TORBAVEX-582073 format. One record per residue (C-alpha): y, x, z; residue number from 1. Coordinates in steps of 0.1 Angstrom, whole numbers. Example, Ala and Ser with C-alpha at 12.3 -4.5 7.8 and 13.67 -1.06 7.14 Angstrom:
BEGIN
+-------+-------+-------+------+
!     v !     u !     w ! resi !
+-------+-------+-------+------+
!   -45 !   123 !    78 !    1 !
!   -11 !   137 !    71 !    2 !
+-------+-------+-------+------+
END
This chain:
BEGIN
+-------+-------+-------+------+
!     v !     u !     w ! resi !
+-------+-------+-------+------+
!     3 !  -430 !   269 !    1 !
!   -22 !  -424 !   241 !    2 !
!     6 !  -405 !   222 !    3 !
!    13 !  -384 !   252 !    4 !
!   -24 !  -375 !   256 !    5 !
!   -26 !  -367 !   219 !    6 !
!     4 !  -344 !   222 !    7 !
!   -14 !  -326 !   251 !    8 !
!   -44 !  -322 !   229 !    9 !
!   -23 !  -306 !   202 !   10 !
!    -9 !  -281 !   227 !   11 !
!   -45 !  -272 !   237 !   12 !
!   -53 !  -267 !   200 !   13 !
!   -26 !  -240 !   194 !   14 !
!   -35 !  -221 !   225 !   15 !
!   -62 !  -204 !   205 !   16 !
!   -46 !  -207 !   171 !   17 !
!   -69 !  -202 !   142 !   18 !
!   -93 !  -175 !   132 !   19 !
!   -99 !  -151 !   103 !   20 !
!  -127 !  -134 !    86 !   21 !
!  -138 !   -99 !    95 !   22 !
!  -119 !   -81 !    68 !   23 !
!  -108 !   -45 !    72 !   24 !
!   -71 !   -42 !    65 !   25 !
!   -63 !   -75 !    82 !   26 !
!   -56 !  -102 !    56 !   27 !
!   -45 !   -78 !    29 !   28 !
!   -63 !   -81 !    -5 !   29 !
!   -61 !   -48 !   -23 !   30 !
!   -81 !   -62 !   -52 !   31 !
!   -53 !   -71 !   -75 !   32 !
!   -62 !   -50 !  -106 !   33 !
!   -95 !   -49 !  -125 !   34 !
!   -87 !   -15 !  -140 !   35 !
!   -77 !     0 !  -106 !   36 !
!  -108 !   -14 !   -89 !   37 !
!  -130 !     7 !  -113 !   38 !
!  -119 !    39 !   -95 !   39 !
!  -119 !    23 !   -60 !   40 !
!   -81 !    23 !   -64 !   41 !
!   -80 !    61 !   -65 !   42 !
!   -48 !    70 !   -85 !   43 !
!   -36 !    34 !   -85 !   44 !
!    -1 !    44 !   -74 !   45 !
!     2 !    73 !   -99 !   46 !
!     1 !    60 !  -135 !   47 !
!     5 !    27 !  -154 !   48 !
!   -26 !    24 !  -176 !   49 !
!   -18 !   -13 !  -179 !   50 !
!     8 !   -36 !  -164 !   51 !
!   -14 !   -45 !  -134 !   52 !
!    -8 !   -11 !  -118 !   53 !
!    27 !   -22 !  -110 !   54 !
!    13 !   -40 !   -79 !   55 !
!     6 !    -6 !   -63 !   56 !
!    37 !    12 !   -75 !   57 !
!    64 !    -6 !   -96 !   58 !
!    76 !    28 !  -111 !   59 !
!    45 !    31 !  -132 !   60 !
!    57 !     5 !  -157 !   61 !
!    81 !    33 !  -169 !   62 !
!    49 !    47 !  -186 !   63 !
!    45 !    16 !  -208 !   64 !
!    61 !    13 !  -242 !   65 !
!    71 !   -19 !  -260 !   66 !
!    59 !   -51 !  -245 !   67 !
!    27 !   -51 !  -224 !   68 !
!    10 !   -82 !  -209 !   69 !
!   -21 !   -80 !  -187 !   70 !
!   -41 !  -111 !  -177 !   71 !
!   -64 !  -102 !  -149 !   72 !
!   -92 !  -121 !  -131 !   73 !
!  -115 !  -110 !  -103 !   74 !
!  -146 !  -129 !   -91 !   75 !
!  -155 !  -125 !   -54 !   76 !
!  -190 !  -130 !   -41 !   77 !
!  -189 !  -128 !    -3 !   78 !
!  -216 !  -130 !    23 !   79 !
!  -200 !  -138 !    56 !   80 !
!  -217 !  -152 !    87 !   81 !
!  -216 !  -152 !   125 !   82 !
!  -247 !  -147 !   146 !   83 !
!  -242 !  -162 !   180 !   84 !
!  -258 !  -145 !   211 !   85 !
!  -242 !  -166 !   238 !   86 !
!  -221 !  -198 !   234 !   87 !
!  -209 !  -224 !   258 !   88 !
!  -185 !  -254 !   255 !   89 !
!  -154 !  -258 !   277 !   90 !
!  -175 !  -277 !   302 !   91 !
!  -201 !  -249 !   303 !   92 !
!  -227 !  -266 !   282 !   93 !
!  -251 !  -243 !   263 !   94 !
!  -243 !  -245 !   226 !   95 !
!  -270 !  -221 !   214 !   96 !
!  -292 !  -249 !   201 !   97 !
!  -265 !  -256 !   174 !   98 !
!  -273 !  -223 !   158 !   99 !
!  -253 !  -198 !   138 !  100 !
!  -223 !  -204 !   116 !  101 !
!  -242 !  -205 !    83 !  102 !
!  -226 !  -190 !    52 !  103 !
!  -189 !  -190 !    57 !  104 !
!  -174 !  -181 !    24 !  105 !
!  -178 !  -195 !   -11 !  106 !
!  -175 !  -175 !   -43 !  107 !
!  -140 !  -174 !   -56 !  108 !
!  -119 !  -164 !   -86 !  109 !
!   -85 !  -147 !   -81 !  110 !
!   -63 !  -146 !  -112 !  111 !
!   -31 !  -125 !  -117 !  112 !
!    -7 !  -118 !  -145 !  113 !
!    16 !   -89 !  -151 !  114 !
!    41 !   -82 !  -179 !  115 !
!    64 !   -53 !  -187 !  116 !
!    91 !   -49 !  -214 !  117 !
!   107 !   -16 !  -224 !  118 !
!   145 !   -23 !  -227 !  119 !
!   153 !    12 !  -240 !  120 !
!   138 !    47 !  -237 !  121 !
!   149 !    49 !  -201 !  122 !
!   146 !    14 !  -187 !  123 !
!   117 !   -10 !  -183 !  124 !
!   116 !   -44 !  -167 !  125 !
!    85 !   -61 !  -154 !  126 !
!    72 !   -91 !  -134 !  127 !
!    39 !   -97 !  -116 !  128 !
!    22 !  -128 !  -101 !  129 !
!    -6 !  -122 !   -76 !  130 !
!   -20 !  -131 !   -42 !  131 !
!   -19 !  -101 !   -19 !  132 !
!   -27 !  -118 !    14 !  133 !
!   -56 !  -143 !    17 !  134 !
!   -86 !  -153 !    37 !  135 !
!  -107 !  -185 !    35 !  136 !
!  -138 !  -191 !    56 !  137 !
!  -155 !  -222 !    70 !  138 !
!  -186 !  -227 !    91 !  139 !
!  -211 !  -255 !    92 !  140 !
!  -196 !  -287 !   106 !  141 !
!  -214 !  -280 !   139 !  142 !
!  -225 !  -246 !   152 !  143 !
!  -226 !  -227 !   185 !  144 !
!  -191 !  -213 !   181 !  145 !
!  -174 !  -246 !   170 !  146 !
!  -150 !  -245 !   199 !  147 !
!  -137 !  -212 !   187 !  148 !
!  -138 !  -214 !   149 !  149 !
!  -145 !  -240 !   122 !  150 !
!  -122 !  -231 !    94 !  151 !
!   -96 !  -205 !    85 !  152 !
!   -76 !  -207 !    53 !  153 !
!   -46 !  -186 !    46 !  154 !
!   -36 !  -183 !     9 !  155 !
!    -5 !  -166 !    -5 !  156 !
!    12 !  -162 !   -38 !  157 !
!    36 !  -134 !   -47 !  158 !
!    62 !  -131 !   -75 !  159 !
!    76 !   -97 !   -81 !  160 !
!   104 !   -90 !  -107 !  161 !
!   109 !   -53 !  -111 !  162 !
!   131 !   -28 !  -129 !  163 !
!   121 !     9 !  -135 !  164 !
!   143 !    37 !  -147 !  165 !
!   133 !    72 !  -160 !  166 !
!   153 !   101 !  -146 !  167 !
!   151 !   131 !  -167 !  168 !
!   117 !   142 !  -180 !  169 !
!    98 !   143 !  -148 !  170 !
!   108 !   113 !  -126 !  171 !
!   108 !    76 !  -126 !  172 !
!   121 !    52 !   -99 !  173 !
!   118 !    14 !   -95 !  174 !
!   129 !   -14 !   -74 !  175 !
!   118 !   -50 !   -72 !  176 !
!   118 !   -82 !   -52 !  177 !
!    88 !   -98 !   -35 !  178 !
!    90 !  -136 !   -33 !  179 !
!    60 !  -148 !   -13 !  180 !
!    46 !  -182 !    -4 !  181 !
!    20 !  -188 !    24 !  182 !
!    -2 !  -218 !    32 !  183 !
!   -22 !  -219 !    64 !  184 !
!   -49 !  -243 !    76 !  185 !
!   -69 !  -233 !   108 !  186 !
!   -94 !  -256 !   125 !  187 !
!  -118 !  -257 !   154 !  188 !
!  -134 !  -282 !   178 !  189 !
!  -111 !  -295 !   206 !  190 !
!  -115 !  -314 !   239 !  191 !
!   -91 !  -343 !   238 !  192 !
!   -86 !  -373 !   262 !  193 !
!  -104 !  -394 !   236 !  194 !
!  -135 !  -371 !   233 !  195 !
!  -142 !  -340 !   214 !  196 !
!  -126 !  -338 !   179 !  197 !
!  -118 !  -314 !   151 !  198 !
!   -83 !  -300 !   156 !  199 !
!   -61 !  -283 !   131 !  200 !
!   -30 !  -261 !   128 !  201 !
!   -13 !  -262 !    94 !  202 !
!    19 !  -248 !    80 !  203 !
!    36 !  -231 !    51 !  204 !
!    66 !  -210 !    42 !  205 !
!    83 !  -190 !    14 !  206 !
!    97 !  -156 !    24 !  207 !
!   111 !  -126 !     6 !  208 !
!   109 !   -88 !     7 !  209 !
!   112 !   -59 !   -17 !  210 !
!    92 !   -32 !   -34 !  211 !
!   100 !     3 !   -46 !  212 !
!    83 !    32 !   -62 !  213 !
!    86 !    67 !   -76 !  214 !
!    65 !    89 !  -100 !  215 !
!    68 !   126 !  -105 !  216 !
!    53 !   149 !  -131 !  217 !
!    56 !   184 !  -116 !  218 !
!    34 !   201 !  -141 !  219 !
!    17 !   191 !  -174 !  220 !
!   -15 !   172 !  -166 !  221 !
!    -3 !   165 !  -130 !  222 !
!    12 !   132 !  -118 !  223 !
!    21 !   120 !   -83 !  224 !
!    32 !    85 !   -74 !  225 !
!    46 !    67 !   -43 !  226 !
!    47 !    30 !   -38 !  227 !
!    63 !     8 !   -11 !  228 !
!    60 !   -29 !    -2 !  229 !
!    83 !   -41 !    25 !  230 !
!    72 !   -64 !    54 !  231 !
!    79 !  -101 !    49 !  232 !
!    85 !  -124 !    79 !  233 !
!    74 !  -159 !    73 !  234 !
!    90 !  -186 !    95 !  235 !
!    60 !  -210 !    92 !  236 !
!    66 !  -247 !    98 !  237 !
!    38 !  -272 !   100 !  238 !
!    19 !  -295 !   123 !  239 !
!    -9 !  -294 !   150 !  240 !
!   -31 !  -324 !   153 !  241 !
!   -66 !  -339 !   151 !  242 !
!   -84 !  -343 !   117 !  243 !
!   -87 !  -379 !   106 !  244 !
!   -61 !  -390 !   131 !  245 !
!   -24 !  -400 !   128 !  246 !
!   -16 !  -373 !   154 !  247 !
!     7 !  -346 !   139 !  248 !
!    30 !  -326 !   162 !  249 !
!    56 !  -305 !   145 !  250 !
!    53 !  -268 !   153 !  251 !
!    67 !  -235 !   140 !  252 !
!    58 !  -199 !   144 !  253 !
!    65 !  -165 !   127 !  254 !
!    40 !  -146 !   107 !  255 !
!    48 !  -110 !    95 !  256 !
!    30 !   -93 !    68 !  257 !
!    29 !   -55 !    71 !  258 !
!    47 !   -26 !    53 !  259 !
!    24 !   -11 !    27 !  260 !
!    30 !    25 !    16 !  261 !
!     7 !    42 !    -9 !  262 !
!     5 !    76 !   -25 !  263 !
!   -17 !    86 !   -55 !  264 !
!   -23 !   114 !   -78 !  265 !
!   -39 !   122 !  -112 !  266 !
!   -49 !   157 !  -121 !  267 !
!   -63 !   166 !  -155 !  268 !
!   -94 !   189 !  -151 !  269 !
!  -102 !   190 !  -188 !  270 !
!   -91 !   173 !  -219 !  271 !
!  -114 !   144 !  -210 !  272 !
!  -119 !   145 !  -173 !  273 !
!   -92 !   135 !  -147 !  274 !
!   -94 !   136 !  -109 !  275 !
!   -79 !   106 !   -91 !  276 !
!   -69 !   102 !   -55 !  277 !
!   -51 !    76 !   -32 !  278 !
!   -39 !    73 !     4 !  279 !
!   -25 !    40 !    17 !  280 !
!   -10 !    30 !    50 !  281 !
!    -7 !    -6 !    63 !  282 !
!    16 !   -12 !    93 !  283 !
!    -7 !   -39 !   109 !  284 !
!     5 !   -30 !   144 !  285 !
!    36 !   -52 !   136 !  286 !
!    12 !   -82 !   139 !  287 !
!    12 !   -90 !   176 !  288 !
!    -2 !  -125 !   176 !  289 !
!    14 !  -159 !   175 !  290 !
!    43 !  -174 !   193 !  291 !
!    41 !  -212 !   186 !  292 !
!    71 !  -234 !   192 !  293 !
!    70 !  -272 !   195 !  294 !
!    96 !  -295 !   182 !  295 !
!    89 !  -318 !   211 !  296 !
!    93 !  -311 !   248 !  297 !
!    64 !  -287 !   254 !  298 !
!    65 !  -251 !   264 !  299 !
!    60 !  -224 !   238 !  300 !
!    24 !  -211 !   234 !  301 !
!    19 !  -174 !   230 !  302 !
!   -13 !  -157 !   220 !  303 !
!    -9 !  -120 !   220 !  304 !
!   -30 !   -97 !   199 !  305 !
!   -31 !   -59 !   195 !  306 !
!   -38 !   -47 !   160 !  307 !
!   -37 !   -11 !   149 !  308 !
!   -24 !     4 !   116 !  309 !
!   -50 !     9 !    89 !  310 !
!   -55 !    39 !    66 !  311 !
!   -72 !    37 !    32 !  312 !
!   -85 !    68 !    14 !  313 !
!  -102 !    70 !   -20 !  314 !
!  -112 !    96 !   -45 !  315 !
!  -124 !    91 !   -80 !  316 !
!  -124 !   102 !  -116 !  317 !
!  -118 !    90 !  -151 !  318 !
!  -138 !   102 !  -182 !  319 !
!  -123 !    97 !  -216 !  320 !
!  -156 !    93 !  -236 !  321 !
!  -139 !    86 !  -269 !  322 !
!  -104 !    81 !  -281 !  323 !
!  -108 !    44 !  -274 !  324 !
!  -132 !    42 !  -244 !  325 !
!  -129 !    56 !  -209 !  326 !
!  -151 !    52 !  -178 !  327 !
!  -140 !    53 !  -141 !  328 !
!  -157 !    56 !  -108 !  329 !
!  -145 !    60 !   -72 !  330 !
!  -153 !    59 !   -35 !  331 !
!  -131 !    47 !    -7 !  332 !
!  -129 !    40 !    30 !  333 !
!  -106 !    20 !    54 !  334 !
!  -105 !    16 !    91 !  335 !
!  -105 !   -17 !   109 !  336 !
!   -74 !   -34 !   123 !  337 !
!   -93 !   -39 !   156 !  338 !
!  -123 !   -22 !   172 !  339 !
!  -141 !   -53 !   184 !  340 !
!  -122 !   -84 !   195 !  341 !
!  -119 !  -106 !   225 !  342 !
!  -113 !  -136 !   203 !  343 !
!  -121 !  -150 !   168 !  344 !
!   -87 !  -141 !   152 !  345 !
!   -94 !  -104 !   148 !  346 !
!  -130 !   -95 !   147 !  347 !
!  -131 !   -66 !   122 !  348 !
!  -150 !   -37 !   109 !  349 !
!  -144 !    -5 !    89 !  350 !
!  -152 !    -8 !    52 !  351 !
!  -165 !    14 !    25 !  352 !
!  -160 !     7 !   -12 !  353 !
!  -177 !    20 !   -44 !  354 !
!  -162 !    11 !   -77 !  355 !
!  -171 !    16 !  -114 !  356 !
!  -153 !     5 !  -145 !  357 !
!  -145 !     9 !  -182 !  358 !
!  -116 !     3 !  -205 !  359 !
!  -119 !    -1 !  -243 !  360 !
!   -89 !    -2 !  -266 !  361 !
!   -93 !   -23 !  -297 !  362 !
!   -73 !   -20 !  -330 !  363 !
!   -42 !   -41 !  -330 !  364 !
!   -30 !   -34 !  -295 !  365 !
!   -56 !   -52 !  -275 !  366 !
!   -76 !   -36 !  -247 !  367 !
!  -103 !   -48 !  -223 !  368 !
!  -111 !   -35 !  -188 !  369 !
!  -141 !   -45 !  -168 !  370 !
!  -151 !   -32 !  -133 !  371 !
!  -174 !   -39 !  -104 !  372 !
!  -171 !   -30 !   -67 !  373 !
!  -193 !   -33 !   -37 !  374 !
!  -178 !   -33 !    -2 !  375 !
!  -198 !   -26 !    29 !  376 !
!  -184 !   -37 !    62 !  377 !
!  -195 !   -25 !    96 !  378 !
!  -204 !   -54 !   119 !  379 !
!  -176 !   -70 !   139 !  380 !
!  -180 !   -79 !   176 !  381 !
!  -168 !  -112 !   190 !  382 !
!  -166 !  -116 !   228 !  383 !
!  -146 !  -147 !   239 !  384 !
!  -143 !  -162 !   273 !  385 !
!  -115 !  -187 !   278 !  386 !
!  -107 !  -223 !   284 !  387 !
!  -125 !  -231 !   252 !  388 !
!  -158 !  -217 !   266 !  389 !
!  -176 !  -185 !   257 !  390 !
!  -188 !  -170 !   225 !  391 !
!  -205 !  -136 !   222 !  392 !
!  -215 !  -130 !   186 !  393 !
!  -216 !  -106 !   157 !  394 !
!  -199 !  -112 !   124 !  395 !
!  -215 !   -96 !    93 !  396 !
!  -197 !   -93 !    60 !  397 !
!  -207 !   -80 !    26 !  398 !
!  -187 !   -84 !    -6 !  399 !
!  -193 !   -79 !   -43 !  400 !
!  -163 !   -81 !   -67 !  401 !
!  -164 !   -82 !  -105 !  402 !
!  -133 !   -81 !  -126 !  403 !
!  -122 !   -84 !  -162 !  404 !
!   -87 !   -81 !  -177 !  405 !
!   -72 !   -83 !  -211 !  406 !
!   -41 !   -63 !  -221 !  407 !
!   -20 !   -69 !  -252 !  408 !
!     6 !   -44 !  -264 !  409 !
!    33 !   -51 !  -290 !  410 !
+-------+-------+-------+------+
END
């Protein structure tokens, strides 16, 4: 009987599966290149200034000669919290005395490595290792919204082998594979037959997709690039249960990452000054929530969500101060995946980014890039009323990112 009751508690857990931070663009992490961040990603799809630009458009590795390796690290300094305005438990108890969420995100470092090798004057091969989808937030152990959200952790890794080919003097095309792993751990307070306890939903999967790109030089000093990353459907398998308990019910569900299409340009204005631009579309409307299937005799649990596609626009410039040193700056904006939210999975806000950066080339084929970006988020509304109680709140989000990368050319 205790096992049956425990299984029922696990079913209740996945009815409101997980939560995520208020991050425009869903779970997508655009910050994969220190050098590109310095222009707020303006022109990121247009030209391969180092190997990290292959993340946005694999065709740009055709610009690189010899062997090029870029080791990249970005440091994230987030400030995320939820201010509760009204909160009740499933039984209707007022939870406001428990207070707000507290700081929900720790500082983090995100490494990446990219490499390209010129096979001949027309063909270049490359490979990248990055983490394009991620979110990790956790509240205080007890707070007013604990029945809705305690922890969300979703971390991915992505391996992308690529081949690029020059076609004539004005075009380059590329194709690559995306092999992507995903680990998920979502937690919140649950009402169980044995008393209130911290419940979890965990799972992992490895999926595959593809990437492609094109660059075009229509005129001297003008470059246009187009990048594509296919959707990847993850068939996540894991367990639902209670923390510090032997209860673990096998579950499975699908999670689909979106199509990402980006277009960028570089236009020389003078011998030293270049105008940069970027437009990116994320097909987040494919994410329609969660359909959780149990390996035991329980009905499927469906939690539907409606997300909208996101658009990112940025404009920037690069100034070649000397033969070895260049400076970049840029400004960008992206719309939210959801305008307010009736649950804690999709509170979101528009974001604005300002980036600055520099690159210096040393003798001997070594170069260093450093950049800084600040991202402003509009406040995200949470308005939940379900079997888990109620939560009316506002999520605030602010982010600083500093990056440094080293590139070696042989």
